[in-house]
C-alpha atoms as a printed R data frame, in Angstrom:
    type eleno elety resid chain resno        x       y        z
1   ATOM     1    CA   MET     A     1 -115.970 -14.042  -15.330
2   ATOM     2    CA   LYS     A     2 -115.454 -15.391  -19.086
3   ATOM     3    CA   LEU     A     3 -118.195 -13.158  -19.339
4   ATOM     4    CA   GLY     A     4 -116.754  -9.954  -18.878
5   ATOM     5    CA   LYS     A     5 -113.844 -11.375  -20.218
6   ATOM     6    CA   ASN     A     6 -115.352 -11.922  -23.963
7   ATOM     7    CA   ALA     A     7 -116.860  -8.457  -23.713
8   ATOM     8    CA   LYS     A     8 -114.198  -6.955  -23.208
9   ATOM     9    CA   LYS     A     9 -112.516  -9.070  -25.520
10  ATOM    10    CA   ALA     A    10 -115.105  -7.795  -28.003
11  ATOM    11    CA   GLY     A    11 -114.751  -3.811  -27.307
12  ATOM    12    CA   ALA     A    12 -111.926  -3.917  -27.579
13  ATOM    13    CA   ILE     A    13 -112.059  -5.645  -30.915
14  ATOM    14    CA   LEU     A    14 -114.427  -3.544  -31.587
15  ATOM    15    CA   ALA     A    15 -112.558  -0.141  -30.929
16  ATOM    16    CA   VAL     A    16 -110.121  -1.613  -33.228
17  ATOM    17    CA   LEU     A    17 -112.426  -2.059  -36.376
18  ATOM    18    CA   ILE     A    18 -113.771   1.751  -35.519
19  ATOM    19    CA   ILE     A    19 -110.187   2.842  -35.734
20  ATOM    20    CA   VAL     A    20 -109.645   1.196  -38.407
21  ATOM    21    CA   VAL     A    21 -112.642   3.040  -40.646
22  ATOM    22    CA   LEU     A    22 -112.382   5.999  -39.050
23  ATOM    23    CA   SER     A    23 -108.812   5.630  -40.152
24  ATOM    24    CA   ILE     A    24 -110.276   4.964  -43.239
25  ATOM    25    CA   LEU     A    25 -112.752   7.240  -43.509
26  ATOM    26    CA   LEU     A    26 -110.043  10.365  -43.128
27  ATOM    27    CA   ALA     A    27 -107.743   9.388  -45.392
28  ATOM    28    CA   VAL     A    28 -110.679   9.397  -48.405
29  ATOM    29    CA   SER     A    29 -111.865  12.174  -46.766
30  ATOM    30    CA   VAL     A    30 -107.948  13.618  -46.714
31  ATOM    31    CA   SER     A    31 -107.659  12.936  -50.599
32  ATOM    32    CA   ILE     A    32 -110.902  14.252  -52.066
33  ATOM    33    CA   LEU     A    33 -110.054  17.772  -50.137
34  ATOM    34    CA   LYS     A    34 -106.894  16.915  -51.923
35  ATOM    35    CA   ARG     A    35 -108.612  17.420  -55.515
36  ATOM    36    CA   PRO     A    36 -108.762  20.216  -57.645
37  ATOM    37    CA   VAL     A    37 -112.631  20.989  -57.849
38  ATOM    38    CA   VAL     A    38 -113.891  21.550  -60.896
39  ATOM    39    CA   THR     A    39 -117.166  22.949  -61.676
40  ATOM    40    CA   ASN     A    40 -118.598  23.185  -64.982
41  ATOM    41    CA   ILE     A    41 -120.181  26.532  -65.607
42  ATOM    42    CA   ILE     A    42 -122.425  26.639  -68.280
43  ATOM    43    CA   GLU     A    43 -122.928  30.055  -69.867
44  ATOM    44    CA   PRO     A    44 -126.767  30.634  -70.479
45  ATOM    45    CA   LYS     A    45 -126.409  31.304  -74.234
46  ATOM    46    CA   GLN     A    46 -127.545  34.564  -74.841
47  ATOM    47    CA   TYR     A    47 -130.804  35.617  -76.083
48  ATOM    48    CA   PHE     A    48 -132.101  38.153  -78.502
49  ATOM    49    CA   PRO     A    49 -134.916  39.625  -78.986
50  ATOM    50    CA   LYS     A    50 -136.191  39.003  -82.386
51  ATOM    51    CA   ASP     A    51 -136.423  42.697  -83.390
52  ATOM    52    CA   HIS     A    52 -134.053  44.718  -81.787
53  ATOM    53    CA   LEU     A    53 -132.069  45.259  -84.967
54  ATOM    54    CA   ASN     A    54 -134.456  47.484  -86.890
55  ATOM    55    CA   ILE     A    55 -132.717  48.818  -90.788
56  ATOM    56    CA   ASP     A    56 -133.754  52.768  -90.434
57  ATOM    57    CA   ALA     A    57 -132.924  53.661  -93.676
58  ATOM    58    CA   SER     A    58 -130.532  52.381  -97.300
59  ATOM    59    CA   TYR     A    59 -129.282  54.451  -99.587
60  ATOM    60    CA   LEU     A    60 -127.226  53.287 -102.854
61  ATOM    61    CA   LEU     A    61 -124.047  55.712 -103.280
62  ATOM    62    CA   LYS     A    62 -122.233  56.034 -106.731
63  ATOM    63    CA   THR     A    63 -118.145  54.962 -105.808
64  ATOM    64    CA   GLY     A    64 -116.513  54.892 -108.980
65  ATOM    65    CA   GLU     A    65 -116.990  53.814 -112.670
66  ATOM    66    CA   THR     A    66 -115.149  52.986 -115.816
67  ATOM    67    CA   ASN     A    67 -117.341  51.608 -119.586
68  ATOM    68    CA   GLU     A    68 -117.703  48.378 -118.446
69  ATOM    69    CA   SER     A    69 -119.083  48.608 -114.957
70  ATOM    70    CA   VAL     A    70 -119.593  50.770 -111.863
71  ATOM    71    CA   ASN     A    71 -118.739  50.954 -108.648
72  ATOM    72    CA   VAL     A    72 -122.222  50.734 -105.355
73  ATOM    73    CA   THR     A    73 -121.786  51.145 -101.944
74  ATOM    74    CA   CYS     A    74 -125.332  49.876 -100.331
75  ATOM    75    CA   ASP     A    75 -125.629  52.308  -97.373
76  ATOM    76    CA   LEU     A    76 -127.458  50.028  -94.491
77  ATOM    77    CA   TYR     A    77 -128.619  52.075  -91.157
78  ATOM    78    CA   LEU     A    78 -128.951  49.759  -88.507
79  ATOM    79    CA   THR     A    79 -130.258  50.439  -85.186
80  ATOM    80    CA   ASN     A    80 -130.069  48.479  -82.377
81  ATOM    81    CA   ILE     A    81 -133.027  49.308  -80.460
82  ATOM    82    CA   TRP     A    82 -131.958  46.347  -77.111
83  ATOM    83    CA   GLU     A    83 -130.388  47.943  -73.893
84  ATOM    84    CA   LYS     A    84 -127.853  45.661  -74.540
85  ATOM    85    CA   GLU     A    85 -124.956  45.561  -77.144
86  ATOM    86    CA   SER     A    86 -125.782  43.356  -80.132
87  ATOM    87    CA   GLY     A    87 -123.825  40.421  -80.923
88  ATOM    88    CA   GLU     A    88 -121.065  40.345  -83.886
89  ATOM    89    CA   ILE     A    89 -122.674  41.600  -87.320
90  ATOM    90    CA   LYS     A    90 -121.767  40.468  -90.648
91  ATOM    91    CA   ALA     A    91 -124.032  40.936  -94.177
92  ATOM    92    CA   THR     A    92 -123.058  39.272  -97.157
93  ATOM    93    CA   ALA     A    93 -124.548  41.224 -100.342
94  ATOM    94    CA   TYR     A    94 -125.685  38.508 -103.413
95  ATOM    95    CA   VAL     A    95 -126.126  40.329 -106.967
96  ATOM    96    CA   SER     A    96 -127.999  38.459 -109.433
97  ATOM    97    CA   GLU     A    97 -129.518  39.305 -112.610
98  ATOM    98    CA   GLN     A    98 -133.184  39.366 -113.328
99  ATOM    99    CA   ARG     A    99 -132.992  37.394 -115.838
100 ATOM   100    CA   ASN     A   100 -131.376  34.033 -114.929
101 ATOM   101    CA   ASN     A   101 -131.285  34.643 -110.723
102 ATOM   102    CA   PHE     A   102 -127.538  33.634 -110.974
103 ATOM   103    CA   ALA     A   103 -125.231  35.723 -108.810
104 ATOM   104    CA   THR     A   104 -122.719  37.311 -110.717
105 ATOM   105    CA   PHE     A   105 -121.334  39.059 -107.290
106 ATOM   106    CA   LYS     A   106 -120.551  38.924 -104.307
107 ATOM   107    CA   SER     A   107 -119.074  41.244 -100.872
108 ATOM   108    CA   SER     A   108 -119.018  40.547  -97.563
109 ATOM   109    CA   ALA     A   109 -118.332  43.075  -94.850
110 ATOM   110    CA   ASP     A   110 -117.928  42.298  -91.338
111 ATOM   111    CA   PHE     A   111 -118.790  45.124  -88.837
112 ATOM   112    CA   GLY     A   112 -118.687  44.560  -85.201
113 ATOM   113    CA   ILE     A   113 -120.943  45.257  -82.526
114 ATOM   114    CA   ILE     A   114 -123.680  47.805  -81.915
115 ATOM   115    CA   ASP     A   115 -123.890  49.353  -79.029
116 ATOM   116    CA   ALA     A   116 -126.698  49.264  -77.286
117 ATOM   117    CA   ASN     A   117 -129.653  52.086  -78.073
118 ATOM   118    CA   SER     A   118 -127.179  52.870  -81.214
119 ATOM   119    CA   THR     A   119 -126.535  53.204  -85.126
120 ATOM   120    CA   LYS     A   120 -124.823  52.398  -86.969
121 ATOM   121    CA   GLU     A   121 -123.802  52.498  -90.558
122 ATOM   122    CA   LEU     A   122 -123.223  49.549  -93.112
123 ATOM   123    CA   ASN     A   123 -121.310  49.951  -95.974
124 ATOM   124    CA   ILE     A   124 -121.281  46.884  -98.402
125 ATOM   125    CA   PRO     A   125 -119.682  47.168 -101.735
126 ATOM   126    CA   VAL     A   126 -121.057  45.654 -105.163
127 ATOM   127    CA   LYS     A   127 -120.074  46.005 -108.828
128 ATOM   128    CA   PHE     A   128 -122.823  46.456 -111.581
129 ATOM   129    CA   SER     A   129 -122.895  46.538 -115.302
130 ATOM   130    CA   ASP     A   130 -125.420  47.373 -117.925
131 ATOM   131    CA   ASN     A   131 -128.116  45.280 -116.787
132 ATOM   132    CA   SER     A   132 -131.278  44.692 -114.360
133 ATOM   133    CA   TYR     A   133 -130.159  43.320 -111.042
134 ATOM   134    CA   LYS     A   134 -131.865  41.956 -107.297
135 ATOM   135    CA   VAL     A   135 -129.202  42.819 -104.715
136 ATOM   136    CA   GLU     A   136 -129.892  40.703 -101.649
137 ATOM   137    CA   ILE     A   137 -128.365  41.092  -98.572
138 ATOM   138    CA   LEU     A   138 -127.897  39.024  -96.028
139 ATOM   139    CA   LEU     A   139 -127.267  40.284  -92.366
140 ATOM   140    CA   PHE     A   140 -125.898  37.906  -89.809
141 ATOM   141    CA   GLU     A   141 -125.863  38.246  -85.657
142 ATOM   142    CA   ASN     A   142 -123.168  36.124  -83.985
143 ATOM   143    CA   ASN     A   143 -123.402  33.722  -87.495
144 ATOM   144    CA   LYS     A   144 -127.293  33.572  -87.583
145 ATOM   145    CA   LEU     A   145 -129.221  35.109  -89.857
146 ATOM   146    CA   ILE     A   146 -131.434  37.764  -89.071
147 ATOM   147    CA   LYS     A   147 -132.723  40.169  -91.835
148 ATOM   148    CA   LYS     A   148 -132.776  40.239  -95.140
149 ATOM   149    CA   VAL     A   149 -133.119  42.672  -97.367
150 ATOM   150    CA   THR     A   150 -134.076  42.711 -100.768
151 ATOM   151    CA   LEU     A   151 -134.040  45.516 -104.260
152 ATOM   152    CA   THR     A   152 -134.379  45.862 -107.295
153 ATOM   153    CA   ILE     A   153 -131.203  48.125 -109.229
154 ATOM   154    CA   THR     A   154 -131.528  48.948 -112.939
155 ATOM   155    CA   ILE     A   155 -127.824  49.768 -115.039
156 ATOM   156    CA   TYR     A   156 -127.839  51.766 -117.446
157 ATOM   157    CA   GLN     A   157 -124.990  53.827 -119.826
158 ATOM   158    CA   ASN     A   158 -125.959  57.822 -119.766
159 ATOM   159    CA   TYR     A   159 -124.558  57.924 -124.152
160 ATOM   160    CA   TYR     A   160 -125.760  60.159 -126.902
161 ATOM   161    CA   TYR     A   161 -125.261  59.789 -130.582
162 ATOM   162    CA   GLY     A   162 -122.765  61.710 -132.401
163 ATOM   163    CA   LYS     A   163 -121.221  62.443 -135.772
164 ATOM   164    CA   GLY     A   164 -122.357  59.745 -138.172
165 ATOM   165    CA   GLY     A   165 -125.129  58.173 -135.500
166 ATOM   166    CA   ALA     A   166 -121.912  56.836 -133.112
167 ATOM   167    CA   MET     A   167 -122.561  57.249 -129.728
168 ATOM   168    CA   VAL     A   168 -120.580  59.011 -127.287
169 ATOM   169    CA   PHE     A   169 -120.322  59.028 -124.007
170 ATOM   170    CA   ASN     A   170 -120.239  61.359 -121.329
171 ATOM   171    CA   ALA     A   171 -116.367  61.546 -121.321
172 ATOM   172    CA   ASN     A   172 -116.326  62.707 -124.565
173 ATOM   173    CA   ARG     A   173 -119.658  65.026 -123.761
174 ATOM   174    CA   THR     A   174 -119.798  68.532 -125.285
175 ATOM   175    CA   LYS     A   175 -121.288  71.377 -123.148
176 ATOM   176    CA   GLU     A   176 -124.884  70.635 -125.213
177 ATOM   177    CA   HIS     A   177 -125.291  67.257 -123.244
178 ATOM   178    CA   VAL     A   178 -124.412  69.195 -119.956
179 ATOM   179    CA   ASP     A   179 -127.642  67.207 -118.426
180 ATOM   180    CA   LEU     A   180 -125.993  64.001 -118.375
181 ATOM   181    CA   ASP     A   181 -124.479  63.912 -114.904
182 ATOM   182    CA   GLY     A   182 -122.710  60.728 -114.824
183 ATOM   183    CA   GLN     A   183 -121.467  57.688 -117.134
184 ATOM   184    CA   TRP     A   184 -124.292  55.661 -116.105
185 ATOM   185    CA   SER     A   185 -127.233  56.187 -113.999
186 ATOM   186    CA   ILE     A   186 -128.914  53.868 -111.377
187 ATOM   187    CA   THR     A   187 -133.394  53.297 -110.696
188 ATOM   188    CA   SER     A   188 -133.818  51.303 -107.538
189 ATOM   189    CA   SER     A   189 -136.692  50.003 -106.043
190 ATOM   190    CA   ALA     A   190 -137.518  50.719 -102.406
191 ATOM   191    CA   PRO     A   191 -135.620  47.678  -99.953
192 ATOM   192    CA   SER     A   192 -137.703  45.166  -98.744
193 ATOM   193    CA   ILE     A   193 -137.144  43.874  -95.558
194 ATOM   194    CA   TYR     A   194 -137.573  40.352  -93.784
195 ATOM   195    CA   THR     A   195 -136.627  39.096  -90.150
196 ATOM   196    CA   ILE     A   196 -135.798  35.697  -90.194
197 ATOM   197    CA   ASN     A   197 -137.830  33.822  -87.491
């Protein structure tokens, strides 16, 4: 009889313990469910193929001139041969004198995104005076250097010798000097294009 009483007591204690444990588990699970769910979704890094941007053509266009300098636009045609749009394209041009390799002029331009399988014209204005120069155009995609275009440019003024041996520039030319088309002449090497790894 005592054994039955003790068993009843033990069963009651065990039942109370089970109820307490279940109550604690229920309270903990409810508090966990009420918490906001925070997920750290890691965006996959966008990968651009190494040679998805091609420079198809480059031109120099004279846009303005004075007796001291000439303004030129370096026009590049950049083609995105990928099936997706490119990243943000930016370009910086450095103009350095050949004799000392110090940059004398810097120009930057933002071009934005180039659509899939399309070409965009990039215009970078630069300024020269009477000398030989190296022009380096650095192309960036999403702030990563991807290509470098290098060309050599020689700039010289057109003039003829007038009365008394004075140099006469095109502004004062006569009909016999109409073959001088502009005040400045520009000669350029073919561009060298390097893809950066």
